[in-house]
Structure formats: C-alpha cells, structure tokens
N, C-alpha and C positions, 0 to 999 in steps of 0.2 A: 263682473266684466265679461262682454263676451268672449268668446274663445275661438280662436281660427281653427278652421277644420281642414288639415292640410292633405285629406283625402277626399277633398270636396273638389269637382270642375272649376278652373281659373273663373268661369265667367260665374260662378253662383257664390264663391268666397263671400264671406260677408266681409262688411269694411269693418278696420281693428281699430279701438277707439284710440285718440290723437296722443294721450299720457303714455299708451301702452308700447307704442311704436318705438323709441329710444331705448327701454329697458327689453324687449324682445328680440323684435327685427333684427336690430342693427347689430347688437351681438351675434344671432346665429347666422346674420349673412358674412361677417366680416369672419369668423371661426370657419366657413364654409368656402370663401375665400382663401383663409390660408392654408388650410388645407389641398385647394389647390397649386396655390401658390410653393408648396413643399412637395408637392408631386412633380409639377414642372421642374423645379431647381434637379428633383437628383433625376429626372431625364437628362437633363444636361448633359449633367455632369456623367452620365452612362454613353450619352452620345460622344462627344470628348475622349472617352476610354476606348470605344467600339472605334473613332476615327483612327486614332492612334495605334490600335493593332490594325487595323487595314494596310496603313501605310508602312509598317514594319514586317507585315505578314508577307507582300509582295516582294520577288527575288530582286535585288539590286537595290542601288538606291540612286537619288540625282548625282552623286558624285561620278556614278557609273554613267550614266545617261552625259554630262559633261565632258568627261575625258574621253569616252567612245566618240562624239562629235568633233571633238576637237582633235582627235587621233591622238593622244599624248595618254601614254600607258605608261609613264615614269611613276614608279610607287611611291620615291620620295612627293612627286608632283599630287598624286592621290591620297596620300595621308597629309598633308598639308591642306587640301580642300575637306575632308574629313575632319581634320582640327576645328576648320572655319566655320563649319556649320555645325558642331557639335556632336555629331557621327561618335567619333570617337569615347563617347563617357558608356556611363553603363545603363540599360533599358529604363531603370526605375527613376534614374537622375534624369534622363530624355523625356520621360515622360510629366514630370515636374513642369521642366523648362517650356514643355508643348502646352500643358494647360494655363502656365502664366504667359505666356502668348494669346494664348486663346482670350483670356480672361480680360487681356489690355487691347483685345481687339486685332491684335496681329496675328494672319492667316497664313503668312510665309510671303515667297518672294515667284512669282513666274518667271524663271529665265527664258521660255521661250517668248511670253511677249514683253519682257523688260519690262516690267510692272510690279506693283503689291500686288496681291490675290483680293483684297480688301477693297484697292482704287477699281481691279477689274469687275467687279463683282456689284459696287455701287454705281460703275456705270451702264450696268445692264439691268439690274434690279427694276429700274422705273418702267421700263420696255416689258416685263415678264408680268410687274402688278397691273400693269393697265390692262395689259390683255386676259389675266386670270381674272379679274374684278367685273371686266364685260361681261366675261362668258358667262362668269356666276348672274349675272344680273340680268342677261337674257335668258337665261335658263330658270333663274326665278320666276321672271315674272310671267314666261311664258307656262310653268308650271302650275301657279298660282291662277290663272284662266284655265288652262283645259284641267287642270285637276278637279277644280269646283265644278266645271261643267260637266267631266266626265261623271262627279258622285252623282251629282242633282239629279242626270239624265241616265242613272245607270240601269243597263241592261238595254236600251237605246239603240238609237243610229246612234248618234254622237258619241257617245259613250265608243261606240265598237269603232266607229273612223278613231278615233284618239286612239285607244288600246291597238288598233293595226300601226297607227302611227310611229308612236312610241316604241312597239316593239320592233321596228325597221330602222328606227333612231338607234337603237340598242345595240344592237345586231351587226348594225354597220360600222367596218373599222373604220377609226378617224382617219388616217392617210388617205383610205380611198377617198371618203368626202371632201377633202383637203382639194387632191388631185381632179376631180372629178369639175366642183369647184372654178377652179382655176380654166380647166379644159373650157366650159360653159361661159364664164362671167368674164372673163379674160381675155381667150384666145379667141373664140366664138364671137359672143356678143361686144366684146373690148369696153363694156361698162365699168368693170375696177380693175386695178391694178394687180400684176400677179403675186408681187414679192415686196420683200423691203416695209420699214415702217412709214416712209415719206418718201417724196420725190427728190432724187437729188438734184444740187444745183438748181434748183425750182425757184429759188429766192424769194417764195411765199412767206409773208409775214400777216400777225393779228388773224381774222377769222379764216383768209385763205389757207392760211397754214393749218388751224385747226380743221377745216373742210378735208385735208388732202390728208392728212392724219385720219380722219374717220372714215373715208376710203379706205386707206392699205387697212386700217382695223377690223373692215364688216366682215370680210371672208374667214380669217383667222377665229374674228369670236365665236362666230357663228358655228364653224369646224367644231371649237372644242367646245361649245355649248350644247351640241345637240345631245351627245351623250348624258351629261348632266340634265338636261331638261326630259329624255326619259324617266331616267331613276327619280327624277324629284316629283315629276306628275303622277308613277304610278303608287309611289310611296305617298303623296298626300291624297289622291283617292282612296287609297287602303284608310287611310288615317280619317276622314270626313268619313266614309261610310261606316266606321267604328262607332263614332263621337256622333252622327247624327240617329244613332241606335238610343243613345242614351236618354233618362229620365227627365235630366235640365233641358233636354232640348223640346222635349214633348210638353214642358211643362212654360217654357217659353212660347212655344206655338199655341198652347193652351189662353195662354195671357193676351191673344192677339195682338202678337207683335208681328210686323211685315215680314215675311221670307227673308229679303234681301239682310235686314239687320241680324236675324239669327244665324244666317250663315256667316256675315262677316264678323259679330261681336261674339256669337255666343262659338259655333263651329269651329268656325278655322281658326280662331285663336288658340284652343286646344289641339287643332289638328297641325299648327305647325312646330309644335314641340321637339317631336320625330324629326322633321325638316330638319330645323336648326342643327339637331345633334349630325345629322347625315352630312350637313353641307359642311361644319367641320373638319369631319373626318374626310371627308373627299378630298379636303385642300391636299392634302400628300401627293392623292391622285392625280389633282390636277397638276401640281406642279410638275408629274412625272411625264404627265399627258402632253405640257407645253414642250418637252423636248422634240417629241414626235410635230407637233405643228409649227414651232416655230424652226423647223428644219424644212420642213413641205413650202412654208413662205417666204423662208429669209428671214426670219421673223427676231433683230437683235436683240435679244432678250437673254436669259441664263440659261434657258436649254439650249438655245444653241451654240453657247458658250460652252456647257457642258461637250455639248457634241464633239465639238473643234478640239474643246481639252482630251478628250480620249483619242481622237483621230491624230494629233499631234503626240500624246504622248506625253500629257503635260502633268504629272503626278499631284503634283502640288496646287495647282489650279482646281483641277478634277475633286482632291479631297478637300479643298476651301468650299469649293458651291456643296459639295455634299453636308459637310458639318453645317453652312450658311440655311440652306434650305430646312435642315432638320432643326435649329432653332428657331426659324420662322413656323414649321407647323409645330412646334411647342408654345410659341407664344401665340398664335390663332386659335388653337384648341383650347388653350386658358381662358382666351375672350372668349367663345364659345360656350365654355364651363359657367362664365359669368352670367352671361347673358340668358343662358337657362336657368339658372339659379334664379335671375330676377325675375321671368316669365311664369315660372312656376318654382314657389318657395317651398311644397313638398319636398325637393329633391335638395334641402340646404341640409338636411340631417342624414344625407345617403352616403 
C-alpha cells in the first residue's frame, strides 16, 4: 500500500488507495478537528471571563448611570435597582449568572436604545458582514492577479509598479482614503453616494434596490480592501517566488506542462496556504477597522454601533459587541483551521 508523504508539496502527493481512506485520513482529520474545537472552546470561556472582568473593573455600574440620569440619589432606590439587576450578589455568583446568560445568548439590555443587546447586534451584523465579505473578496481577487503578475515578472517593470502601488496602499491611513474618495467621487464627480447603506425613502425594489445598495457599498468596500490588498499581494508574491524555486515546479516544466497550468495547478495552490492563514488572522483586524470605515461612511454596521455606544457610554451594549465580535473571530479562525487542514494534510499532526 502506497504511503502518503505529508512533507511533499500539495500538488505532488500521490493518490491514496481508496481502501486506506476511511482507516487513516478520516480519523486523522477528525482528531485534528477535535483539537481545534477544544482550543476554540477554551478561547470562548476565556473571552467570557475577560469580558466579565472588564465590566466589573470599570468604576461605577449601570445603576449609577440610571440613578444619575434620573436625578434620583435615594439610597433605598439605588439598593432596589442593585437587587433587581443582581449587583448585590458576590462576584463569583455574578460570574456564574453572567456565564449562564451568555450561554443562553442573553447579552444584556441596552437602556440607551431600550432594546436587548442581542437584537441590536443582529440588526447590524448583516451590514458589517456584507461590508467585510465584499472587502475581502476585492482584496483576494486583486491579490491573486497582482501577486501572480509580480512573481512571474519579478524584478521587472510590472513588479516595480505593483510593489510601489501596494506600498502606498499599505502606508496610507484608511480614514484618509475614505475621506478623499468621498471628496472625489461624491462631492466633485457626484458619481457615488457619500454615506449610508441605501437611499432613504427611495422606494426601490428588486434589481433597483440591489443596484442602489451596490453603489453605496462600493466606496466603503474598496476603502477597507486597500490595506488588505497590499498585504495579501506582498505575501502571495513572496510565497510564489519561494514555490517557483522548488524541484517539483522544475519537474512540471520539464514534463512540458503549459506555464499557465504550472502556475495555477502547482505553484498557486501551494502558495495559497499562508494566504489562507493570514486572511483568518486578519479577520479580527478587519472588524476593528470597520469601526473607522463605518464611521466615515455612516455605514449602519457593528462598527458604527460600537462607536455610538462609546459616545453614549452604553457599557452593556459595548461589552456585548466586544463579546459577540470575539466569538465571531474564534468561529472564523476555527473554520480557517479546518480549511487549512483540508488544503494541506501535513498540518493535521501539528
């Protein structure tokens, strides 16, 4: 029976015999998934504990805010509110209650918005997901094209131009790019809307509404994608240059394979592995960057909601957003780990 060499490049591994697949690959991949799931669970517990510590380390609590805004300083009223919200109990008991609330998807109540924190987050998470996925799609598509061209024509004019563009995109602040795009495309040329997610009171339906959404999405998505595009392009270029020096690439070319097939089927597939990891790790940074982009373009997402919660001192809402975002990052990185293990079985034993 042919053994699988886990230290060979992805494109040169020999096919495993069908009878060996259930007995070897599936158990190893299941064990890999179990390890990653255990790590994700531990991270979630730590996130809940850190969030609870942040809530209780800040001076004052929600009762102080409510009493101050209602101009009621009566001690009996304050004690009644503390009993109502369970703030009179010992800290370990409050932590257990908080963990039970989080487990039941109860993130608290926003007294500013007069809604539950979870409902506010769910109302905004779709807009943020649309913006982030669009920016990642733009960044990855551009990086695949520019990175491949730069690696293919290394140290030539095309490589120098791409390197200069990516360096400028990496060094330019995101908020400045957004403001300049608003000045150019909204104020001067009047091609694109400057803010919001859709035209208010337009009454658009069907394709017209999708087109209107696309116009509003274009500038925020490109603004958020520029930094990622620069990072992914440089990473893919470096990875491709390393792969193209490997023996299996020279073997593929010696067999007479077309250069396009060598690049796409052999070199690019192996070069994508570090890029997949970077995308997963960059997801948390993209969530943080959405605060700036959504504030600049008045995009109604989680970032704008977090900014408003800070300005309004809505601690419950802010902590709920942080906790929800942390859980989302953990889930995305878990999915990336599984994808990485599927792309490269060599890391299943890692």
